N, C-alpha and C positions, 0 to 999 in steps of 0.2 A: 162392511157394507158401504160406509161413508166413503172409504177410499175408492171403491169401485164406482160409485156415483160420481165422485170428483174426476176420476179418470175418464169416464164417458162424457162428462160435461166439457172437459178440456179438449176432447177430440172433435166435438161438434156433431152435426147431423150424420156425417159419414160413419163415425165410430159407432153410433147407435144402430145403423143399418148393418154394419159388420158384426156387431154383437148379436143381432137377430140371426144373421147367417151362421154364427158360431153355434147357436142353440139348434138351428135347423140341421146343421152338419152333424152334430153329435147325435141328435135324434135319428137322423137318416142312417148313420153308420150302425147304431144299435139295432134299429129296425131291420136293416139289410142282413146283419149278422144273424139275427133271430130267424129271418125268412130262410136263409141258406141252411141253417142248422135244422129247421123244420123240414126242409126239402131233402135232407140227407145228402148235402153236397159233399160231405167228407166220408160218407158210408158207401162202400161198394163191395163188401165181402159177399153179401147174398147174391148180388148180380153175377159176380165172378163164379160163384159156386153153381149157380143155375146154368151158366154157359158151359161149364165143365161137364155137368151132368148131361146136358143136351148133346154135347159132342160125343159123350160116351154112349149115347142112344137112349138115355133115360128121360123121355119127354115129361112124363108125369112128375118125376122128381124135380126136374127143372122148373116146371110150372109151380110146384108146391114151394120151392125155395124162394120165389119172389111174390107169392100170393099175398095180397094185402100190404105189401111193402110200399112206403111212400117215397123212398129215395129216387132221385132222378134216374140213376142207372138202372135200378130195379124196374121202374116204370117202362123204360125203353125196352128192356129185355122182355118184360111181360107182353108189351105190345108186339114185339117182333115174333115171339112164340105164338101168340094168338093169330097174328096175320099170316104167318107161314102155314099154320094149320088149316086155314080156310080160304086162302087166296093163292093165286098164281104167284110165282116168285117176283115178277116185275111189280105187280100190284102190292104185294106184301112189302117190298122195299119202299114203295111210295108211301104206304100207310105208316110204316115205321119212321120214315123221314118226317112225315107230317106231325106225328106225335112228338118226336124229338125236338122239332122246331118250336112247337108250342111250349114244351117244358123249358127250353133254353130262353125263350122270350120272357117267360115268367121269371126265370132266374136273373135276367138282366134288368128287371124292373127296378127303378131307382138309380141306376148307374148314370143315366143322363143328367139327373138332378145333381149328383155329386160332381159330374164333369162341369156343369154350369157354375156351381159354387166355386170350384177351383179356378175357374176362368174369371169370374166377376169380382171375387173378394179382393184380389190385388188391384184391380181397376178402381174399385170403390176407395181403397186405401190411397191410391195415387190421386184420385179426385179430391179426397179430403186434404191431402198434403198441398196440392196446387191451390185449393181455395184458402187454406191457412197461410200459405206463402203470399198470396195476393193481398190478404188482409194485413199481414205483417209489413209488406212494402208500402201499402197505402198509409199505414201508421207512420212509417219512416218518412214518407213524402209530406205528410201533414205536419210533422214536428220538425222536420229539417235538421239543422245542426243541433237542436235541443234534444234530439232523440237519445234515450238511454240505451246503450248497447246491451245492458242486461235484460231490459224489457224486450228488445228486439230478439235476442237469443232465446228468451223464454217463449216467445210466440212461434219461433221457427221449430223448436223441439216439440212443442205441442202439435204443430202441424204434421211433423214427422211421425207422431204416434199412430196416425191412421194407416200409414204405409206398413209399419211394423205389425199392426193389428190385422191388416188384410193378408199379409204373408202368413201370420200365425194361424189364420183360418184356412188359407188355400193349401198350405203344405200338408196338413193331416188329411184334408179332403182328397188331394191328389194321391197321397199314399194309399188311402183306403180304396179309392177308385182302382188304382193299379192292382191292388191285392184281390179285390172282388172280381175284376176282369180275368185275372190269372186263374181264380177258382172256377169261374164259368168256362173258360177255355179248357181247363183240365177235364171238366165234366163232359164238354163237347167231344174231346178226343177219346175219352173212355167210352162214351156212348157209341161213337162211330166204330170203335174197335170191337165192342161187345156185339153190336148188331151185325157187323161183318162176319165175325166168327160164327154166329148163328146161321147166317145164310150160306156160308161155305162149308158148313158141317155136312158130312156125307152119312147117309144111312139113317139120319134122325128125322128127316122130314117125311 
């Protein structure tokens, strides 16, 4: 604990801000992972089965397959089945699209925050480095020829700590953002495919 405190003190105010961002990043990643798991972002077997049953003409079986399911794909299939049963095809498509957009919007919650962290963490690190370098050169100017090169080098490497810390936060944030976006995009494509297969099915509507 003492080593961590000493490290934070050496980095100055910028390193404390980056440390707070690191905690926020970890919390956000874990929360987002839990949200996607709760939303069934990786579960699609029931939705696929429902569409297959609907295409085979078994509407009741299709509705039962996704009844009460919380997965993103299952909710879209359930909405498409309900809309097609009571609305014209054009209105049913609009209603299904509305439901899908709402689900995807919820799935994307938190991604912009990760994007912001990935962008500002390196900038905070760079700011801390620049401020540290300014301080080091001010010391050099004040001492002139009497400056100890070892002290100057120590000040410079302490200033560079913030750049390293900023990158250490930004890299996992960017990686998590890319992964979560890929998961949401995969769900978007699957939802579009499942809904389309319902609307083009013959003899089931």
